N, C-alpha and C positions, 0 to 999 in steps of 0.2 A: 219746522226749525226756524228759529227766530232769524230776523235778517242780520242780527249782529254777527250771529254764529257763522251766519254764510260770508259775510264779508271777512271775517279772520281766517275762516278754509281759503278762501278764493286767495288771500295775501300771502298765505304761507306756500300754497300752490305754486303763486308767481315767484316767492322768494325762493323755493327750490328751483325751479326750472333756470333761473338766471345764476345761481350757485354752481349749478351742473356747467352750465353753459360759460363760465366764467373758468372754471377746471378744465374744460377742455379746449381753452385756448379760442372758442369761437369759431376753429376751422371749421368745416364740414368732414365729413369722414370720406377720405380717400376712395375713388371707384375702383369697384373690383377689377385686378389684372387679366388682361383677356389673351391666353396662350395661343400662337399660332402654329399652325401645323407645318410642320416641316415639308415642304417641296418633294413631290415624288421622284425618286431616281429612276429612269429608264435603263434595263438592264438585259444582258442577252448572255446566252450561255455559252461559255469557252472551256477548250479542255485546257486542264495545267496539270503539272507532276503531282503526284498523291506527295513525293518524297524527294529526297536529293537524288537524283539520277546520275552518276556518272558517265564521265566520255566511254564511248565502246560500248554500253550496256545496251542488251536487247530488249526492248519494251515489251512489257504484259499488261495484260487488262489492269491489274490493281496497282499499276505505277500511275496510273493517270484517271482524272476524273473530271465532271463538267460542274462548273462552280458559277454564279452569277455574278456578270462583269458589268460595270457601267459600259453603256453602249458608245458614250462619247469617247472613250479611251480605248475602245475596242477596234484595233486597226486590223486592215484587210488582211494583214499576215496572220492573225491569229486564227486559229479554226474554231468557227463556228458553229454550233450545233444547227442554228437554222439552216444554213448553207451546206454543211456536211452532216447529215443525219447521223451516219455510220462512222463518222471521223475516229472514234476510239477504236471501233474494230478493225477500220483501215490502215492506222496507225502504229495497232498491235504486230510484232514483228519487227518492226524497222530499227534500225540501230541510230543511236545518238552519237550524231558527229560533235558535238561537245556538250560540256556538263549544262544540267539544270537543277534549280534549287527547289525546294520544294514550295508549292505554290505558282510557279512560276510559268506563264502558259507556253503551251508546245507551238514551236513554228517548224513550219514542214522545212524552210533551208536548214535547220538545225537536226535533221534528219536523214536517214536514207536507206533505201531498201538492198539488201546486200544480194538477194536471189541464189543465197548459198555461198556465196563466197566470203573471204575473209574478211575482217574489218580495215586491215592496212591496204588490201587493193581497193577497197571500197571508197576510202577517201582519199585516194591517189588522184591528182588531176590527169586530166589526159593528156597523153604522151609524155608523161612522167615514169620514171623509175625508181623504185626503192633500193638503196643497195647498202649492205652491214659492213662496216670496216670496225676492226678489232681495236680496241682501248685499253688503256689499264684500270683495272678494277679500283686501283687507289686512286685515281683521278690523273695520274701525272701526265696524261695527254688528253682530259677533258677540262681542264680549267681546275682543276682540283677538284671534279666532281659535281661543282655547282652548274653543270650544264643540263637543261632540263629539257623535255620534250617541247616542241614548238619552238624552241629558242633558233637564233640564227648565228653561224660560226664561220671562219673562216677556214682552210683546210692547209695545212703547211705539211711539208716533205721534206724530211731529212734524211740524207743519204752521204755514202762513201764516194769519194770523188777519186776512181782508182787513176787515172792518169795524173791528176795532180800528187797523189801518194807515191807513186812510183819517182817520178820527179824530184820529190822532197826527201823521200825516203822516211815519211811519217805519213801516219792517218791524216789524211785532209777530210773534212766532214762539211758539207753544205745544205743550207736550209733554203728553202724558198716557198711562198703562197702560191700554190697552184690553182684553188679555187675559193672565189669570196660570196658572202652574203648565202650561204646553203642553210635550209631548214632540215632541222633535226626533227625525225618524226619519231624516234623510241632511244632509250636508254635502257640495253637487256631488254627485256619484254617490257618495260614501262612504257604507255604511250600518254602518261598525263601525271601530274602531281599529285598524289594520293594522301590524304591525312594529313595535310599541312607539310609534308615531307619537303624539306628542302634542296635535300642531296640525293640524286638518284644513280645507284651503283650498278654496273653491268659490265658485261666483257665485250658487248658490240655498242656500237652506234648506229642506228639506222638512217639514212638519209636521202633527201628529196632530190634526184638529180635527172638530166636529162640522157638519153641515150649515149651521147659523146662524153657527158662528164662521168658516167656510170664505168664507161671502158677506161677513162684517165684514171679514175679511182682503181679500179681493178688492178692494172697496170703498175701504178703507184706502191701499191702495198705489197707487189713481189719484189720491189726494186729499192725499197726504203722502207722509212717509218713515218706514219702518218700521224700528225697531232690536230687537235681542235683548237683551235682560237675564240673566246665566247663576242659576238658582238654586241653593242649597245643599242639598246633599245630605241635612240634616236635613231640611228641608220640602217635599224632592222629590215624595214621597209622599203630602201631602196633597190632598184632593178638593178644597177651596177655601181662601183665605184667611182668616185670622180676623178680625175685624172690627177696623180700625185707628181710634184716637182723634183721629190727627193728620191723617186722611183726610177725614174731614166733608164739606162741601161743597167744600172747595178742592182740585181735583183736577187742576186746571191750572195749568203752570209758564208765565209770561210772560215772554219776555226782550226787553227794550228798551235800547237804548245797551248792550247786553254786560252790562246787570244783571238776573238773575233774581227774579223774585217770583211769589208765589201770587196766581191769581185764580179766583175761582167762576165752575163752567162755566154756561152760560148752557141 
């Protein structure tokens, strides 16, 4: 090939390279992106509920399963397979003291072994008694029926004062709060709110009482009518009511001719 042709070919190659460089902006191609692998998370096998478990249900093997759980968030309260290899078998047959959501870890403090006894006797604290009192199914004596299991209530007794009635010639009724901050165990045979139900009806309210309170309620039902007054959640955990200046000695309400007034206790 003649030198002139070689020179023309070289110039053409240089011009093409320059044109390509100008079109690309002169920047070098970006380096390939490096994808970092996600750090591995250490897990442990934890026993969880396979589906929603209501309070009072007797646990069966299909109700629970082992799942991988992040080890950093698996507290000692959870049932770990490494510590309790037979945890599923040992938990089977227990009663749920409170409800579980599907996928929620099973905790031993929320379970109880009944050894053949009923659920209510199993959840009663030591030294306490369960006593049922009659209520109106329409809710007239239970805050319109909006009292649910595990609520806290005051118990009001309404009765006829025979002495005042004889002296005045008309029926005189009195009312007094005889017990405060009492836990409701069940309404009827319902031990919990079910399926989003906001009103529970029944003919009885089962209360958690001390032996002395049980005697008081049993007698009060014989000589008067009992009603439940629902307490606020704000003071439901108080062990006892704070002293009230307006309660002094006039704890009874006398109703005469439809007019209520305070009367001192005798």
